[in-house]
C-alpha positions as CSV (number, residue, x, y, z in Angstrom):
1,M,119.9,243.2,120.6
2,N,123.8,241.8,121.2
3,A,126.1,242.1,124.1
4,E,126.8,246.0,123.6
5,T,123.9,247.1,122.1
6,Q,121.5,246.0,125.9
7,K,125.4,247.6,128.1
8,R,124.4,251.2,126.1
9,A,120.6,251.2,126.8
10,A,121.5,251.0,130.3
11,A,123.9,253.2,130.8
12,A,121.8,255.3,128.7
13,R,118.4,255.4,131.1
14,A,121.4,256.5,133.5
15,V,122.3,259.0,131.8
16,E,118.9,260.1,133.2
17,Y,119.7,260.0,136.1
18,V,122.0,262.7,136.2
19,E,121.3,266.8,136.7
20,S,123.5,269.5,136.3
21,G,125.5,269.9,139.0
22,M,126.0,267.1,140.0
23,R,130.3,265.8,141.4
24,L,129.4,262.3,139.6
25,G,131.8,259.1,139.7
26,L,132.7,257.9,136.7
27,G,133.1,253.0,136.7
28,T,135.9,251.9,135.2
29,G,135.3,248.3,131.8
30,S,133.8,248.3,128.4
31,T,129.9,248.7,130.5
32,A,130.7,252.4,132.1
33,R,132.9,252.9,128.9
34,H,129.2,253.7,127.5
35,F,128.3,255.7,130.3
36,T,131.2,257.9,129.9
37,E,131.1,258.1,126.1
38,L,126.7,258.9,126.8
39,L,127.5,261.6,129.2
40,G,130.5,263.7,127.1
41,E,127.6,263.9,124.6
42,R,125.5,265.5,127.3
43,V,128.3,267.9,128.8
44,R,128.6,269.1,125.4
45,G,125.1,270.4,124.9
46,G,126.0,272.2,127.7
47,L,124.8,269.3,131.4
48,K,127.1,271.4,133.9
49,V,128.9,268.1,136.4
50,I,132.1,267.1,137.1
51,A,133.0,263.3,137.8
52,V,136.1,261.7,139.3
53,P,137.3,258.9,137.2
54,T,137.8,255.3,138.9
55,S,141.4,254.2,137.1
56,E,144.0,255.7,134.8
57,A,141.8,253.8,131.8
58,T,139.2,255.9,132.4
59,H,140.1,259.2,133.2
60,A,141.5,259.4,130.0
61,D,138.3,258.1,128.5
62,A,136.4,261.4,130.7
63,Q,138.6,263.4,128.5
64,R,138.5,262.4,125.6
65,A,134.7,263.0,126.6
66,G,135.1,266.3,127.1
67,I,134.2,265.8,131.2
68,P,135.3,268.3,133.8
69,L,137.5,265.7,136.1
70,S,138.1,266.3,139.8
71,T,139.8,264.1,142.3
72,L,138.0,262.9,146.0
73,D,141.3,265.0,147.5
74,E,138.7,268.0,145.9
75,T,135.8,266.4,145.7
76,P,134.8,264.3,148.8
77,E,131.7,263.6,148.4
78,L,129.7,262.4,145.6
79,D,126.1,263.1,144.1
80,L,126.5,259.6,142.3
81,T,127.9,257.2,140.6
82,V,127.9,255.3,137.4
83,D,129.4,251.3,136.8
84,G,129.2,248.4,135.8
85,A,129.8,245.3,137.1
86,D,130.7,241.8,137.6
87,E,127.3,239.2,139.0
88,V,124.5,241.2,140.7
89,D,122.4,238.9,142.9
90,S,119.0,240.0,144.1
91,D,120.1,241.9,147.7
92,L,122.2,244.3,144.9
93,N,124.9,242.7,145.8
94,L,128.1,242.9,143.8
95,I,131.5,241.3,142.4
96,K,133.2,243.4,140.4
97,G,136.6,244.1,139.2
98,G,137.0,241.9,136.0
99,G,139.1,244.9,135.1
100,G,141.2,245.9,138.0
101,A,140.0,248.7,139.5
102,L,138.4,247.2,142.2
103,L,139.9,249.3,144.4
104,R,139.1,253.3,143.3
105,E,136.1,251.2,142.2
106,K,135.3,251.0,145.9
107,I,136.6,254.2,147.6
108,V,135.2,256.4,144.7
109,A,131.8,254.5,144.8
110,T,131.5,254.7,148.9
111,A,132.0,258.1,148.8
112,S,128.6,259.1,146.6
113,R,125.4,259.1,148.2
114,R,124.2,257.1,145.4
115,M,125.6,254.0,143.0
116,I,123.8,253.3,140.4
117,V,125.3,249.5,138.2
118,I,124.7,249.4,134.4
119,A,124.2,245.5,132.8
120,D,123.2,243.5,130.3
121,E,120.5,240.7,131.2
122,S,124.2,237.7,131.5
123,K,125.0,239.5,135.5
124,W,122.0,239.0,137.2
125,V,122.9,235.7,139.2
126,A,120.4,234.8,141.5
127,N,124.3,233.0,143.8
128,L,127.0,235.2,143.4
129,G,130.3,233.8,142.6
130,R,130.5,231.8,138.8
131,F,132.4,234.5,138.4
132,P,135.5,234.8,140.2
133,L,135.6,237.1,143.1
134,P,138.9,238.6,142.9
135,I,140.4,239.9,144.9
136,E,143.4,242.5,145.1
137,V,146.6,243.0,147.6
138,V,150.0,243.9,148.0
139,Q,153.5,241.6,146.7
140,F,155.3,241.3,149.1
141,G,155.1,238.0,150.5
142,L,152.4,237.5,148.1
143,G,152.4,233.5,148.9
144,A,152.0,233.5,153.2
145,I,148.4,235.9,152.2
146,R,147.2,233.4,149.4
147,R,147.4,230.8,152.4
148,R,145.4,233.0,154.4
149,I,142.8,233.2,151.7
150,E,142.8,230.2,150.4
151,A,141.9,229.3,154.1
152,A,139.6,231.9,153.8
153,V,136.8,230.7,151.1
154,G,137.8,227.4,151.6
155,Q,139.3,224.1,150.8
156,G,139.2,223.2,146.8
157,I,139.1,226.5,146.0
158,S,141.1,228.1,142.7
159,V,143.2,230.8,143.4
160,K,145.5,232.3,141.0
161,V,147.7,235.2,140.3
162,R,145.8,236.4,137.1
163,Q,148.1,238.2,134.4
164,G,148.2,240.9,131.8
165,K,148.0,240.4,128.0
166,D,151.9,240.7,127.7
167,G,152.4,237.1,130.3
168,H,153.5,239.3,133.9
169,P,151.4,238.9,136.3
170,F,148.6,241.5,136.4
171,V,148.9,245.3,138.4
172,T,147.0,247.0,139.3
173,D,147.1,250.9,139.1
174,G,147.8,251.3,143.0
175,G,150.3,249.0,142.3
176,H,149.0,245.9,143.3
177,L,148.3,242.6,142.4
178,I,145.4,240.7,141.9
179,L,144.2,236.7,142.2
180,D,141.0,235.5,141.3
181,A,139.3,232.5,143.7
182,A,136.8,230.8,141.1
183,M,134.5,229.6,144.3
184,G,131.5,228.5,141.9
185,R,129.2,229.8,144.3
186,I,129.4,232.4,147.2
187,V,127.2,231.5,149.9
188,D,127.8,234.5,152.7
189,P,129.3,237.1,151.0
190,A,128.9,239.0,154.0
191,D,130.7,236.9,156.1
192,L,132.9,236.7,152.9
193,A,133.4,240.5,153.1
194,Q,134.7,240.5,156.0
195,K,136.9,238.2,156.5
196,L,138.9,238.6,153.4
197,S,139.4,242.8,154.8
198,L,140.8,240.9,158.1
199,I,144.0,239.2,155.9
200,P,147.5,241.6,156.4
201,G,148.5,242.3,152.5
202,V,145.2,242.0,151.7
203,V,143.8,245.8,149.6
204,E,140.8,245.1,149.0
205,H,138.3,242.3,147.3
206,G,135.0,242.4,144.9
207,L,132.7,242.2,146.3
208,F,130.7,244.8,146.9
209,I,127.6,244.9,149.9
210,G,124.9,247.6,150.3
211,I,126.4,249.4,148.3
212,A,124.5,249.7,144.7
213,S,120.8,251.4,145.6
214,T,119.7,251.7,141.3
215,V,120.6,248.3,139.1
216,I,119.7,249.2,135.5
217,L,119.5,245.3,133.4
218,A,118.8,245.4,129.8
219,G,117.9,242.2,128.0
220,E,116.2,241.1,124.7
221,G,112.9,241.7,126.3
222,G,113.7,245.8,127.3
223,L,115.1,247.9,130.4
224,R,114.0,246.5,133.8
225,V,115.3,248.3,137.1
226,V,116.0,247.1,139.5
227,E,116.1,249.3,143.5
228,R,117.0,249.6,147.0
229,N,114.4,252.2,147.6
230,K,117.1,253.0,151.0
231,E,119.2,255.7,149.3
232,R,122.7,256.4,151.8
233,R,124.0,259.7,153.2
């Protein structure tokens, strides 16, 4: 299977967890898009769900798929969120934000009783950090915020403003910028998450610590499901 086929296989397994009457969070990105499309097929077949999208792009995908949509204001408690990840370690900690929707993704995921991550096997890593860590920041005082982040992540780490396809700085749905910190290896993800959260101007970071409850990995050998064995309430 190529990467896209693997992603769709993981998404298809995740759809099996969805039951009629559920309130769902819909993730953002290429893997999550497969889930949205497959969920739409079940909805058109009679499945009754309501979903909260994590980005404007996912909102548009879900509308095209015919999935009934809500917001966290209207539906503040969700049963299940399904999303992709840029990296997953053996503790089911994640790096997310490659698609630029990490703030809304984390808000939706933590409003859910359960989060299922779907990914191809290349996203499973021994240590987080090979994928640059996205950090969402306000535009005001960017230089000062960046210096504080560089001090938190360590000397010699490259922290760059993400650029959009148009050559200008990428702007999130919330109107913020993203700094990508290429770290190579994150020794203590929980400690780094705490340090980044304390920096004024950091809106959110892409470390998802203790949030995912299940990871579905697709590879050449088929599917592998890894469970945390503890559902968050």
